[in-house]
Backbone as CSV, one residue per row, in Angstrom:
resi,resn,N_x,N_y,N_z,CA_x,CA_y,CA_z,C_x,C_y,C_z
1,MET,10.618,26.445,102.382,10.933,27.658,101.656,9.927,27.832,100.520
2,LYS,9.399,29.040,100.386,8.458,29.352,99.316,9.195,30.042,98.181
3,LYS,8.956,29.545,96.974,9.607,30.086,95.786,8.599,30.917,95.003
4,VAL,8.979,32.171,94.730,8.098,33.134,94.080,8.724,33.587,92.767
5,LEU,7.940,33.522,91.692,8.391,33.971,90.380,7.516,35.135,89.931
6,PHE,8.143,36.243,89.562,7.442,37.415,89.051,7.579,37.437,87.529
7,VAL,6.477,37.715,86.831,6.487,37.667,85.371,5.895,38.939,84.773
8,CYS,6.652,39.537,83.842,6.131,40.626,83.007,6.440,40.245,81.559
9,MET,6.293,41.165,80.650,6.465,40.804,79.248,7.929,40.508,78.891
10,GLY,8.822,41.467,79.105,10.201,41.286,78.661,11.197,40.978,79.754
11,ASN,10.779,41.068,80.997,11.627,40.782,82.159,12.784,41.774,82.278
12,ILE,12.499,43.064,81.956,13.540,44.084,82.145,13.059,45.276,82.968
13,CYS,11.773,45.377,83.267,11.286,46.508,84.067,10.535,46.045,85.314
14,ARG,9.313,45.580,85.115,8.440,45.298,86.251,8.823,44.061,87.042
15,SER,9.014,42.926,86.382,9.290,41.701,87.149,10.650,41.726,87.848
16,PRO,11.730,42.256,87.230,12.962,42.338,88.004,12.849,43.330,89.162
17,SER,12.015,44.352,88.990,11.785,45.297,90.085,11.028,44.628,91.223
18,ALA,10.017,43.846,90.884,9.274,43.116,91.911,10.210,42.173,92.661
19,GLU,11.074,41.491,91.930,12.042,40.594,92.551,12.961,41.364,93.509
20,ALA,13.464,42.522,93.071,14.373,43.322,93.903,13.664,43.882,95.140
21,VAL,12.437,44.364,94.956,11.666,44.893,96.088,11.435,43.773,97.104
22,MET,11.021,42.610,96.621,10.762,41.498,97.538,12.046,41.062,98.237
23,ASN,13.137,40.973,97.507,14.396,40.558,98.121,14.833,41.509,99.229
24,LYS,14.677,42.806,98.994,15.063,43.780,100.025,14.155,43.674,101.241
25,LYS,12.871,43.528,101.022,11.939,43.419,102.145,12.176,42.124,102.928
26,ILE,12.514,41.061,102.228,12.840,39.792,102.888,14.075,39.968,103.786
27,LEU,15.093,40.620,103.240,16.309,40.865,104.017,16.027,41.768,105.216
28,ASP,15.269,42.837,104.989,14.951,43.785,106.062,14.207,43.121,107.218
29,LYS,13.431,42.074,106.897,12.632,41.385,107.914,13.282,40.075,108.382
30,ASN,14.517,39.827,107.923,15.236,38.592,108.270,14.442,37.333,107.928
31,LEU,13.886,37.302,106.726,13.067,36.175,106.285,13.716,35.369,105.163
32,GLU,15.023,35.536,104.966,15.710,34.884,103.852,15.523,33.375,103.827
33,LYS,15.409,32.751,104.976,15.295,31.289,104.996,13.913,30.799,104.558
34,TYR,12.970,31.718,104.402,11.606,31.338,104.037,11.260,31.583,102.569
35,PHE,12.062,32.400,101.871,11.702,32.810,100.516,12.863,32.713,99.546
36,LYS,12.532,32.376,98.292,13.466,32.455,97.167,12.685,33.089,96.024
37,THR,13.304,34.037,95.344,12.606,34.746,94.281,13.359,34.661,92.960
38,ASP,12.621,34.910,91.895,13.185,34.977,90.548,12.204,35.792,89.717
39,SER,12.594,36.099,88.495,11.695,36.799,87.581,11.901,36.253,86.175
40,ALA,10.883,36.446,85.343,10.927,35.949,83.968,10.011,36.804,83.098
41,GLY,10.159,36.649,81.807,9.310,37.351,80.856,8.432,36.369,80.100
42,SER,7.283,36.849,79.672,6.399,35.982,78.889,6.898,35.849,77.441
43,ILE,7.815,36.735,77.043,8.462,36.636,75.727,9.974,36.630,75.937
44,ALA,10.718,36.208,74.930,12.175,36.098,75.051,12.905,37.254,74.382
45,TYR,12.208,38.331,74.064,12.793,39.428,73.301,14.054,40.006,73.958
46,HIS,14.074,40.114,75.281,15.216,40.709,75.992,16.081,39.666,76.698
47,GLU,15.893,38.407,76.379,16.611,37.333,77.066,18.121,37.598,77.080
48,GLY,18.711,37.443,78.270,20.146,37.650,78.435,20.549,39.076,78.748
49,GLU,19.581,39.999,78.743,19.877,41.408,79.008,19.643,41.746,80.482
50,PRO,20.375,42.757,80.986,20.098,43.239,82.340,18.819,44.080,82.335
51,ALA,18.391,44.477,83.502,17.187,45.309,83.627,17.392,46.650,82.914
52,ASP,16.292,47.236,82.513,16.278,48.541,81.863,17.009,49.564,82.742
53,ALA,17.896,50.342,82.140,18.713,51.312,82.886,17.858,52.339,83.621
54,ARG,16.753,52.760,83.004,15.875,53.740,83.666,15.232,53.132,84.906
55,MET,14.808,51.878,84.789,14.193,51.197,85.932,15.216,51.026,87.043
56,LYS,16.430,50.638,86.673,17.499,50.461,87.657,17.767,51.766,88.407
57,LYS,17.772,52.869,87.678,18.044,54.176,88.280,16.969,54.545,89.305
58,HIS,15.716,54.384,88.923,14.622,54.728,89.841,14.597,53.785,91.045
59,ALA,14.850,52.513,90.812,14.872,51.539,91.904,16.015,51.825,92.873
60,ALA,17.173,52.183,92.346,18.340,52.462,93.194,18.069,53.627,94.139
61,LYS,17.307,54.606,93.678,16.964,55.748,94.544,16.195,55.308,95.787
62,ARG,15.531,54.161,95.694,14.755,53.638,96.816,15.490,52.510,97.542
63,GLY,16.705,52.253,97.135,17.505,51.234,97.808,17.361,49.832,97.246
64,TYR,16.815,49.708,96.031,16.642,48.396,95.410,17.712,48.185,94.345
65,ASN,18.267,46.979,94.304,19.316,46.647,93.358,18.792,45.601,92.381
66,LEU,18.611,45.994,91.135,18.115,45.086,90.102,19.297,44.365,89.468
67,THR,19.459,43.097,89.823,20.621,42.336,89.363,20.265,41.199,88.406
68,SER,18.986,40.934,88.229,18.602,39.782,87.419,18.898,40.008,85.939
69,ILE,19.035,38.911,85.245,19.232,38.905,83.793,17.963,38.310,83.179
70,ALA,17.435,38.993,82.166,16.152,38.592,81.578,16.190,37.159,81.048
71,ARG,15.106,36.476,81.316,14.917,35.117,80.790,13.436,34.938,80.483
72,LYS,13.135,33.951,79.687,11.753,33.655,79.317,11.158,32.646,80.304
73,PHE,9.894,32.832,80.610,9.147,31.861,81.405,9.120,30.543,80.638
74,VAL,9.399,29.453,81.333,9.375,28.130,80.712,8.413,27.230,81.479
75,TYR,7.952,26.193,80.840,6.958,25.309,81.449,7.432,24.733,82.785
76,ASP,8.699,24.427,82.908,9.242,23.878,84.158,9.059,24.830,85.341
77,ASP,8.882,26.115,85.061,8.650,27.078,86.144,7.388,26.737,86.932
78,PHE,6.414,26.127,86.280,5.197,25.727,86.986,5.518,24.771,88.129
79,GLU,6.413,23.837,87.880,6.790,22.854,88.900,7.707,23.458,89.956
80,HIS,8.600,24.316,89.540,9.641,24.830,90.425,9.145,25.880,91.426
81,PHE,8.148,26.687,91.037,7.715,27.803,91.882,6.370,27.535,92.550
82,ASP,6.244,28.065,93.766,4.997,27.948,94.531,4.013,29.060,94.164
83,TYR,4.559,30.223,93.826,3.751,31.382,93.462,4.282,31.933,92.150
84,ILE,3.394,32.144,91.187,3.753,32.736,89.905,2.897,34.002,89.786
85,ILE,3.561,35.147,89.844,2.879,36.428,89.972,3.050,37.242,88.689
86,ALA,1.952,37.475,87.986,1.969,38.255,86.741,1.761,39.738,87.044
87,MET,2.398,40.562,86.256,2.294,42.010,86.462,1.037,42.625,85.854
88,ASP,0.504,41.999,84.804,-0.711,42.555,84.189,-1.567,41.412,83.623
89,ASN,-2.753,41.772,83.168,-3.697,40.767,82.673,-3.192,40.034,81.438
90,SER,-2.463,40.722,80.588,-1.935,40.076,79.380,-0.960,38.960,79.748
91,ASN,-0.044,39.237,80.655,0.915,38.214,81.085,0.225,37.119,81.890
92,TYR,-0.760,37.488,82.645,-1.555,36.514,83.394,-2.199,35.519,82.430
93,MET,-2.805,36.036,81.370,-3.456,35.172,80.383,-2.433,34.322,79.626
94,ASP,-1.266,34.893,79.331,-0.202,34.121,78.661,0.207,32.923,79.510
95,ILE,0.345,33.136,80.812,0.745,32.048,81.716,-0.369,31.008,81.807
96,LEU,-1.602,31.474,81.939,-2.729,30.536,82.004,-2.810,29.678,80.746
97,THR,-2.546,30.278,79.596,-2.585,29.557,78.328,-1.539,28.430,78.308
98,LEU,-0.386,28.672,78.886,0.648,27.634,78.941,0.242,26.480,79.853
99,ASP,-0.643,26.766,80.796,-1.148,25.742,81.721,-2.426,25.138,81.126
100,SER,-2.284,24.508,79.964,-3.448,24.023,79.221,-4.255,22.964,79.964
101,LYS,-3.617,22.214,80.838,-4.339,21.186,81.601,-4.890,21.720,82.926
102,LYS,-4.681,23.006,83.159,-5.185,23.690,84.359,-4.675,23.053,85.657
103,LYS,-3.485,22.537,85.589,-2.871,21.863,86.729,-2.271,22.852,87.742
104,TYR,-1.873,24.030,87.264,-1.130,24.967,88.109,-1.881,26.275,88.380
105,ARG,-3.141,26.349,88.047,-3.906,27.601,88.198,-3.838,28.170,89.611
106,HIS,-3.775,27.289,90.587,-3.755,27.726,91.988,-2.482,28.498,92.345
107,LYS,-1.448,28.400,91.517,-0.182,29.087,91.771,-0.123,30.465,91.123
108,ILE,-1.012,30.754,90.197,-0.926,31.943,89.346,-1.839,33.048,89.866
109,SER,-1.289,34.254,89.987,-2.090,35.404,90.426,-1.504,36.684,89.839
110,LEU,-2.211,37.770,90.056,-1.739,39.092,89.644,-1.042,39.768,90.820
111,MET,-0.028,40.545,90.538,0.691,41.278,91.585,-0.261,42.141,92.399
112,THR,-1.187,42.779,91.729,-2.093,43.692,92.433,-3.148,42.972,93.270
113,ASP,-3.214,41.646,93.179,-4.104,40.887,94.060,-3.690,41.032,95.522
114,TYR,-2.456,41.480,95.746,-1.913,41.563,97.097,-1.852,42.994,97.626
115,SER,-2.523,43.913,96.950,-2.521,45.305,97.398,-3.954,45.813,97.518
116,GLN,-4.063,46.958,98.131,-5.370,47.601,98.276,-5.330,49.013,97.717
117,ASN,-4.449,49.243,96.759,-4.270,50.591,96.223,-5.216,50.932,95.072
118,GLY,-6.057,49.988,94.674,-7.028,50.254,93.619,-6.542,49.956,92.212
119,TYR,-5.261,49.692,92.037,-4.750,49.364,90.711,-5.069,47.908,90.394
120,LYS,-5.461,47.659,89.163,-5.777,46.300,88.721,-4.573,45.616,88.089
121,GLU,-3.583,46.406,87.680,-2.382,45.883,87.041,-1.195,46.770,87.424
122,VAL,-0.005,46.234,87.217,1.208,47.046,87.303,1.473,47.510,85.871
123,PRO,1.313,48.813,85.589,1.446,49.288,84.205,2.890,49.204,83.698
124,ASP,3.027,48.968,82.415,4.347,48.875,81.794,4.908,50.287,81.607
125,PRO,6.041,50.617,82.231,6.590,51.968,82.136,7.514,52.177,80.931
126,TYR,7.742,51.145,80.150,8.789,51.150,79.136,8.719,52.344,78.172
127,TYR,7.534,52.698,77.717,7.412,53.769,76.727,7.011,55.112,77.336
128,GLY,7.007,55.197,78.650,6.615,56.432,79.312,7.793,57.169,79.912
129,GLY,7.459,58.123,80.769,8.489,58.939,81.409,8.796,58.471,82.821
130,ASN,9.497,59.317,83.540,9.941,59.001,84.895,8.802,58.632,85.836
131,GLU,7.666,59.303,85.685,6.541,59.050,86.584,6.030,57.610,86.469
132,GLY,6.173,57.004,85.316,5.753,55.609,85.132,6.603,54.641,85.934
133,PHE,7.893,54.884,85.976,8.789,54.022,86.748,8.530,54.177,88.249
134,GLU,8.270,55.406,88.659,7.969,55.658,90.071,6.644,55.009,90.471
135,LEU,5.652,55.076,89.598,4.363,54.452,89.880,4.524,52.935,90.013
136,VAL,5.292,52.333,89.138,5.543,50.893,89.217,6.113,50.541,90.589
137,LEU,7.089,51.285,91.034,7.704,51.007,92.336,6.720,51.220,93.483
138,ASP,5.890,52.252,93.384,4.864,52.475,94.417,3.941,51.258,94.526
139,ILE,3.458,50.807,93.384,2.535,49.660,93.362,3.235,48.401,93.870
140,LEU,4.462,48.194,93.432,5.197,46.994,93.843,5.482,46.979,95.338
141,GLU,5.839,48.113,95.895,6.135,48.162,97.333,4.928,47.719,98.155
142,GLU,3.765,48.254,97.838,2.572,47.865,98.589,2.196,46.408,98.302
143,SER,2.249,46.018,97.048,1.858,44.661,96.676,2.784,43.614,97.289
144,VAL,4.074,43.880,97.305,5.020,42.934,97.888,4.772,42.777,99.385
145,ASN,4.482,43.878,100.063,4.141,43.779,101.491,2.949,42.848,101.683
146,GLY,1.932,43.022,100.863,0.740,42.172,100.946,1.050,40.722,100.617
147,LEU,1.897,40.507,99.623,2.281,39.145,99.227,3.030,38.445,100.358
148,ILE,4.000,39.114,100.930,4.758,38.525,102.036,3.821,38.187,103.190
149,ASN,2.948,39.121,103.531,2.002,38.874,104.627,1.087,37.688,104.326
150,ARG,0.601,37.599,103.088,-0.282,36.497,102.695,0.436,35.153,102.803
151,ILE,1.638,35.091,102.271,2.399,33.834,102.318,2.694,33.440,103.764
152,MET,3.101,34.414,104.564,3.418,34.110,105.962,2.180,33.633,106.715
153,GLU,1.039,34.220,106.399,-0.219,33.831,107.049,-0.653,32.426,106.594
154,GLU,-0.632,32.198,105.284,-1.065,30.899,104.740,-0.155,29.774,105.185
155,ASP,1.121,30.033,105.286,2.077,28.985,105.626,2.517,29.031,107.085
156,GLU,1.873,29.885,107.843,2.146,30.010,109.284,3.620,30.180,109.580
157,ILE,4.218,31.119,108.876,5.644,31.431,109.077,5.755,32.423,110.228
């Protein structure tokens, strides 16, 4: 079983959405026995809170259920997860900084590394309007498809 952790800043918009998108796609493809997902934030500002209500609303329109509760990324996550996927360069650098001995670099990547849509990051929709939440979901849907395909190919699932 491959364990995937999605990371954004506060763990209330992008990373819980990535987790929900991946979980639905895993279920749709009957791949539950191959994957386990979670999400975390690079900061603890929203720890213990559910996902942003606006994000939940937009995700629900597409059939995604955001059920995770925000938590902070912790060092033990390096050991526990096979893939640690950052939503943007800032969170990517935060995770790399925590890996001071460079022991886990091979596990860390950007969400957009798995898509071909031209986006370099999943933008933070928190301070924007409805179109920002929809764009996040568009990027995540394509990126998650690419991630699942990559993992299945690398691990011969």
